[in-house]
C-alpha positions, 0 to 999 in steps of 0.5 A: 552769689554775694560776698559779705565782708572779707581775699588772699591771692594764692598760689619747691627743695633742699634735703631735710636734716634727720632732725631739725632742732628747736631753739629754746634759747630764742624762745621758739617752738618751731624749726630753726635753720642750721646754716646761721650763727645765733647772731645772724639768725636773730638778724634774719628773723628781724629783717624777714618780719612783715612790716607795719610801716606803709608810709614808705618802701621797705629797705631793699624792696625794689630789688625783690630777688636780692642781688640776682634781681634783673634791672633790665628794661621792661619788655617781652624778655623781662622773664628771660634774663640771667641772675644779675650776680651770676659769674661770666662762666655762669652766664655761659652755662645759662646761654647753653641751657637757654639753647637747650630749653628752646631746642625743637626736638624731632622724631626718630630716626632723623639725620639730626641725631642730637635732636631726635627722640621726640615722643612718640606721644607728646604735648610740646616739641620744646620747653619754651613752647609751654613756658612761653617767654619763660612766663605763664601758659594759658588755656586753649581758645576756641578751636585751638590745640592745648599747648601750654596747658595739659591734663593730669590723669589718675585713678583712685588706688585699688590695691594694697600695693597702690595704697602702700606706694602712695603712703611711702611717697614712691608714687604721688598718684596712680596713673590711668592704666592706658593713658598714664599720668598725663594726656598727650594731645600730639603724636609723631607721624604714623601714630594717633595722639592720645586725645584732645582736651575739651574745655567748656565754661559757664559764667556766674555773676558775683556781686561785690559790696559796692554793687559791682558785678563780676562774672566768674568762669566755671570750667568743665574738662573732658577728653574727646577723640581718644586714640587708644580705647576708653579711659577708666570710669573713675579717672580724675582729670586736672588741668595745669597751666605752665607756670612762670619760670622766674626765681626758681633757684631762689625758691630752691635756696630757701632753708627748709626750716624757714618754710616748715616754721610757717606750717600749722596743719592743725591750725593750732593758733586758731587763725583759720590758716592751716598751711601744710608741708608737702613731702616728696621722694627725691629720685636722686637720693631716695630720701623723703624731702620737702617739696616746693615746686609744682602747683601741688608742691609735689616736686623735690627740685628743679632738676627733677622737675626738668626731668619729669617735663622732658619725659611727660611733655616732650617724650625725651629720656634723661638720666633721671627718667630713663624711659625713652617712650615718655608717657607711653603706657604698657597698654600702648604697644604701638607707641612702645614699638616706635623708634627711640632717639637713644644714641649708644655712643652718647649713652643710654638716654635721649638727652644724656649728660650734661643736657639735663644739668644745663637746662636745670641751671638755666631754670635756676637762674632766670632772674626776677625783674625789679619792682616798679613804683615801690614808692608810689602812694597808691602802691603803698596804700594797696600794700597796706590793704593787702596786708590788712586783708590777711593776704600775707597769712599765706603769701609770706612776703620775705625770706633770706636764702640759705648761706649754704645754697648750692649756687653762690649767686643764690646764697644769703639773699633777701627775697620777696616771693610772697609765698609760704610754699605750703599747701592750703585748702582753697575751697570747693570752687578751686578743687580739682577733686584729685589727690596727689602726693600730700595734697588733697583735691582742695589743696594748692601750693601758695603761688609766688606773686613776684612778676605777676604785674608783668604777665601781660607785658611778657605773655600778652594775657592776664589769665591766672590760677592753675587753669587760667580760668581767671581773666584778671586779678579781680577774678583770681582773688574772688575764686579764693575760698577755704582758708582764703575766704576771709581775705577774699571777703575783705576784698569783695567788701572794699570800695572800688578805689581800694580794690584799684589800689590793691591791684596797683600794689600787685602790678608793681611786683 
C-alpha cells in the first residue's frame, strides 16, 4: 500500500436547552451558547479561533487546561494530580474519591462488608486496574489476560421493539442474549468466566512518500473458552482500551452549543469533514442530551460513565445501575444465584451514596499536565504542519468552558483539548462494523490529544487508538481514513524531518 500525498489524529455532557437559538445579529448560522453576554461571546469567539501565527506560542498555551492545569513535576503520577485550582474541601473529596477509585472489591459474602459485591462476573477488581495510573490501557500481550481492554458485544435488532428502543435511545445497542453487552473474562470462586479474548495480528507494509516503510498491525478478534454456551452467529465484537482520565471535568463543562456549532453531518460546506453530534439518553433525567464520553460518544456524563463501569467492569451496583449482578444475563442463572454485596442497613445497592458521587468527582478533577517546550522552534514548526495538514478540522484546538459549569474550578477556562467531540467516519480500516447509539461502525469520537506526549512516561507504552493496535504516533496517524484520509496522506507525503517535527508538537501536548 502506498499513500500518495495528504492525516488527522483522531480520537462527552450538559443538558441541551429545549431550543438553542441562532444569533442573526452576530451573523451566525450555528448554535450559540447562552451563558455569556454579547460582549463575552465575542471575546470567547476571538480567543478560541485557531491561530495563524506559528512564530511563537499562543498566549496561555502552556496552561492547556486553564487554571486547572497541573504544573507538578513530570513523572509516572502526571495524570493523577488534582485540578490545581480546586478548593481545600475539593481536594479532600478528590482524595476520598481516589481511595474508592483504587479500592479492590472482593466477592460476597466477606468479612469486609464495605468492599464485597465483586462480580460475580467481572473484568477488573478496581477502577484503577483498568485506568492504569489514570492513563491509557493496552491490549493483552501473548498469553496475558485482558485487564485494561475488553470486548463489547451486541447483535443486530431483530424485532420492532428492538428497533424502537434503539431509535428512542433507550438502548444504544442490543446485547448478546447470553453474554450481554460486554465479555467478562474473570469470575468469582465457583463460577466460570464468560470467556477469553483472543487477538491475532497480521502485518501490512505501508510505503511513505520518501520511501520509508512502516508496518501496520491489522488485528482480528475472537472469543475462546466460552463458559455459558455458544454466542449468536451474528454477534458483533468490538474491543475497547481504557482511555486516559485527565480533563474529563473540563470536557463536561464545554457548552453544548460550542460542540454543536462544529457539526456538519451532511458536509454542507464541502470540505470533506462531516462531524456528527451523538445524542444519549440521560438515565438521571430521562432527557435526550449531547453525548461526549466514550470512544463512540454514547455516554452523557461522567457520573453515568462511572456507574456503567462499576456495573459492567466490576459487577458493582450503584444508585444509577441497580442490578447487583452486573452484566449477568437472564440466561446465566448460576451467576444470578450467587450472593450479592448489598447491605440492607446501607441501602439497596452495593455501592450506595456517596460512593458514586465521590468517584465521579475524582474523575472530574484529574488535572491535565502543563505543556512542555511550547516555544521550541521544532515544536512550533510541527504545530504549523499539524494545522496545514488539516488535522484541526476534527482536532479543534481550543474551547472556553461554560460560566455555569457545576464545579467552579471548571468555569470559564480556556482549554486546549484538540478535539471537537463529534463523530467522524474514519474509514473501513478502523471500522468495528458495530453500530452503537448514533455511531456507525465506521464512526468514532475525536479523541482529545492533551497528555498524549506523556503516555510512555505514565503507562510505559505508546499503544494508541481504540484497541491499541498502533504502536507509535506514526502508525496511529497512518490508520486514519475516511474523513481523515486527506490529512493522513499529507503526513505520508512529508519528509522525515517534517514528520519528526509534527511528532515533537504532539509529544509536547
